[in-house]
C-alpha positions in Angstrom: -14.0 11.9 -4.1 -10.2 11.8 -4.3 -8.5 8.6 -5.4 -5.0 8.0 -4.6 -2.6 5.3 -5.7 0.3 4.4 -3.7 2.6 3.6 -6.4 6.0 2.2 -7.4 6.5 2.7 -11.2 9.2 -0.2 -11.2 6.4 -2.7 -9.9 4.5 -4.4 -12.8 1.3 -4.9 -10.5 1.5 -1.0 -9.6 1.7 -0.2 -13.3 -1.1 -2.8 -14.1 -3.3 -1.1 -11.5 -2.8 2.3 -12.5 -3.7 1.3 -16.1 -7.0 -0.3 -15.0 -8.0 2.6 -13.1 -7.4 4.9 -16.0 -9.3 2.5 -18.3 -12.1 2.8 -15.8 -11.9 6.6 -16.1 -10.4 7.3 -12.8 -7.2 9.5 -12.9 -5.8 9.2 -9.4 -3.5 11.2 -7.5 0.0 9.4 -7.7 1.8 9.1 -4.5 5.4 7.6 -5.2 5.9 6.5 -1.7 9.6 5.6 -2.2 10.2 9.3 -3.3 7.6 10.7 -0.5 7.9 8.1 2.2 4.6 7.7 4.5 4.5 8.7 7.9 3.7 6.2 10.7 0.3 7.9 11.2 -0.3 7.6 7.2 0.7 4.1 7.4 -1.9 3.4 10.4 -4.7 5.2 8.5 -4.0 2.9 5.3 -4.4 0.0 7.6 -7.7 1.3 9.0 -9.0 1.9 5.5 -8.0 -1.5 4.4 -8.9 -3.2 7.4 -8.1 -7.0 8.0 -4.6 -8.0 9.2 -2.3 -5.0 9.3 0.6 -7.5 8.4 -1.0 -7.6 5.0 0.5 -4.4 4.1 4.1 -5.5 4.7 6.3 -7.1 2.2 8.3 -9.7 4.0 10.6 -10.8 1.3 12.7 -7.6 1.2 16.2 -7.4 2.9 15.1 -4.6 4.9 12.4 -6.8 6.5 15.0 -9.6 7.2 17.3 -6.9 8.9 14.4 -6.3 11.4 15.2 -10.0 12.9 11.5 -10.6 13.7 8.8 -13.0 12.3 5.9 -11.3 10.5 3.5 -13.1 12.9 5.1 -11.3 15.9 4.7 -7.7 14.7 1.9 -5.4 16.1 0.0 -3.1 14.1 2.3 -0.3 15.6 5.5 -2.5 14.7 4.2 -2.7 11.0 3.5 1.0 10.7 6.9 1.8 12.1 8.9 -0.8 9.9 7.0 0.8 6.8 7.5 4.4 7.8 11.2 3.5 8.5 11.7 1.5 5.3 8.9 2.3 2.8 10.2 -0.4 0.4 8.4 -2.7 2.6 4.8 -1.3 1.9 2.7 -3.6 -0.1 2.1 -2.3 -3.5 0.0 -0.8 -5.1 -2.4 0.6 -2.7 -5.5 2.5 -3.7 -7.4 4.8 -1.3 -10.7 6.3 -2.2 -12.9 7.9 0.4 -13.1 6.1 3.5 -11.8 2.7 1.8 -8.6 1.3 0.4 -7.5 -1.9 -1.1 -4.1 -3.7 -2.1 -4.0 -4.1 -5.9 -3.0 -7.7 -5.9 -4.5 -8.5 -8.3 -5.1 -5.3 -9.9 -8.7 -6.1 -10.1 -8.9 -6.0 -6.3 -9.3 -2.2 -6.7 -12.3 -2.2 -8.9 -14.8 -2.1 -6.1 -13.4 1.4 -4.9 -13.9 3.0 -8.3 -17.8 2.8 -8.3 
């Protein structure tokens, strides 16, 4: 099974999650999403793998979010995917995808169930 971390090396939670994975014997594929932005379809796939509220993938404290001029609660799944594909800095980080599941690494231990 391929395990991928959607990683921002400048983010402490992302670095902590990557370290935790390695300490558990998992060497993931690293996707630096700011260098290789996701497509809208890739963001929608992550949403499906994580489940729950798609807005959980959206970082609403960034200036790019404020520039959208919308409230987080008013955004549809398609709106969220388009916003993240257009402004990848808005992707919550880190996200770990393994097989047919994914989790947001906040806290980093949230990804441990994917590594078994």
